[in-house]
C-alpha positions in Angstrom: 45.0 32.7 -84.9 41.9 34.2 -83.3 40.3 37.6 -84.1 37.9 38.9 -81.5 36.8 42.0 -79.5 39.1 42.8 -76.6 38.1 41.6 -73.1 39.2 42.7 -69.6 41.4 39.6 -69.2 43.4 40.8 -72.2 44.6 44.0 -70.4 48.1 42.8 -69.5 48.6 41.2 -72.9 47.5 44.5 -74.5 50.0 46.5 -72.5 52.8 44.1 -73.5 51.6 44.3 -77.1 51.7 48.1 -77.2 55.1 48.2 -75.6 56.5 45.9 -78.3 54.6 47.7 -81.1 56.1 51.0 -80.0 59.6 49.6 -80.2 59.0 48.0 -83.6 57.5 50.8 -85.6 57.9 54.5 -86.1 54.5 54.7 -87.8 52.4 54.7 -84.6 51.7 58.0 -82.8 53.4 56.9 -79.5 57.1 56.6 -79.2 58.7 54.2 -76.7 57.7 55.2 -73.1 55.1 57.7 -74.1 52.1 55.4 -73.7 50.7 55.9 -70.2 49.6 52.4 -69.3 48.7 51.1 -65.8 47.1 47.7 -65.6 44.1 48.8 -63.4 43.4 51.7 -65.7 43.6 49.4 -68.8 41.1 47.1 -67.2 38.7 49.9 -66.5 39.2 51.3 -70.0 38.3 47.9 -71.6 35.2 47.6 -69.4 34.0 51.0 -70.5 34.9 50.3 -74.1 33.0 47.1 -74.2 29.8 48.9 -73.1 30.2 51.6 -75.7 28.6 52.0 -79.2 31.2 54.7 -80.0 34.4 52.7 -79.6 35.7 49.2 -80.1 39.0 47.3 -80.2 39.4 44.1 -82.1 42.6 42.0 -81.4 44.5 39.2 -83.2 45.8 36.6 -80.8 48.4 33.9 -81.5 49.3 31.5 -78.7 47.6 33.7 -76.1 49.5 36.8 -77.1 48.1 39.8 -78.8 49.9 40.3 -82.1 47.6 42.9 -83.8 44.8 45.3 -83.1 42.4 47.6 -84.8 40.5 50.4 -83.0 37.5 52.3 -84.1 36.2 55.4 -82.3 33.7 58.2 -83.0 32.5 61.3 -81.2 28.9 61.0 -79.8 27.7 64.2 -81.4 24.8 63.9 -84.0 26.6 65.8 -86.7 29.6 63.5 -86.8 28.3 60.3 -85.2 28.4 58.6 -88.6 32.2 59.0 -88.9 34.6 56.5 -87.2 38.3 57.0 -86.8 40.5 54.0 -87.4 43.9 52.9 -86.0 45.6 49.6 -86.8 48.8 48.0 -85.7 50.4 44.6 -86.3 53.7 43.3 -84.9 56.4 42.9 -87.6 56.6 39.1 -87.3 53.0 39.0 -88.4 53.1 41.3 -91.4 51.9 39.7 -94.6 49.8 37.0 -92.8 46.4 38.6 -93.7 45.8 39.7 -90.1 45.1 43.3 -91.1 42.5 42.2 -93.6 40.8 40.0 -91.0 40.8 42.7 -88.4 39.6 45.3 -90.8 36.7 43.1 -92.0 35.4 42.6 -88.5 35.9 46.2 -87.5 34.0 47.5 -90.6 31.1 45.1 -90.0 30.9 46.4 -86.4 31.0 50.0 -87.6 28.2 49.5 -90.1 26.1 47.9 -87.4 26.6 51.1 -85.4 25.3 53.2 -88.3 28.7 54.2 -89.7 28.7 55.9 -93.1 32.4 56.9 -93.1 35.7 55.6 -91.8 38.7 57.9 -91.7 42.3 57.8 -90.6 45.6 59.5 -90.9 48.8 57.7 -91.9 52.4 58.9 -92.2 53.2 59.6 -95.8 56.2 57.3 -95.7 54.1 54.3 -94.6 53.6 52.9 -98.1 52.6 49.5 -97.0 49.7 50.9 -94.9 48.7 53.3 -97.7 48.5 50.4 -100.2 46.4 48.4 -97.6 44.0 51.2 -97.1 43.6 51.9 -100.9 43.0 48.1 -101.4 40.1 48.5 -98.9 38.5 51.5 -100.7 40.1 54.4 -98.9 40.9 57.5 -100.8 43.4 60.2 -100.0 41.5 63.4 -99.0 44.4 65.6 -98.0 47.9 66.0 -96.7 49.1 67.8 -93.5 52.5 68.9 -94.4 55.3 68.5 -91.7 52.7 67.5 -89.1 54.7 64.6 -87.5 58.1 65.2 -85.8 60.0 61.9 -85.5 63.7 61.7 -84.6 64.3 65.3 -85.7 62.6 64.8 -89.1 59.3 66.5 -90.1 57.0 64.1 -91.9 53.8 64.6 -93.9 50.6 63.0 -92.7 48.0 61.7 -95.3 44.3 61.9 -94.5 42.3 59.1 -96.0 38.6 58.2 -95.9 36.1 55.7 -97.1 32.4 56.1 -97.6 30.6 52.9 -96.6 27.4 53.5 -98.6 25.9 55.9 -101.1 24.4 58.4 -98.6 25.6 62.0 -99.1 
């Protein structure tokens, strides 16, 4: 298993990964078929991403296939540049294999190197596995958006979580 930053040659594998992830889980924002992915656009996005200090994707690779990812992004504005948003996804066959921990470790180190003070995310309230993972890594619940996610006709609550990376206030 390899953990590393995404590269342009991973574009097709990333598309395949997202297509599979969208089928496997109801906890990602995109439903099947909603993710607008064209190979040439994906390659350009990765090129831009790898030159950015505001955005990064780390991937987990098994036998040349992407099986997990973590993405960090921030707005470039001075007032919020210290805050990164986090998204993570792991294929079901790779749950419980420590991939999320490894991905998070590398992503947090990168964010700190970029001057991050805070990492934040939102997670569907029913995603207990993810909530426990985030709590284990020091995230705290900061609020709940009631009935903010509509999935298969059911309104779900979304939990906002954040982590302060150092003691600055």
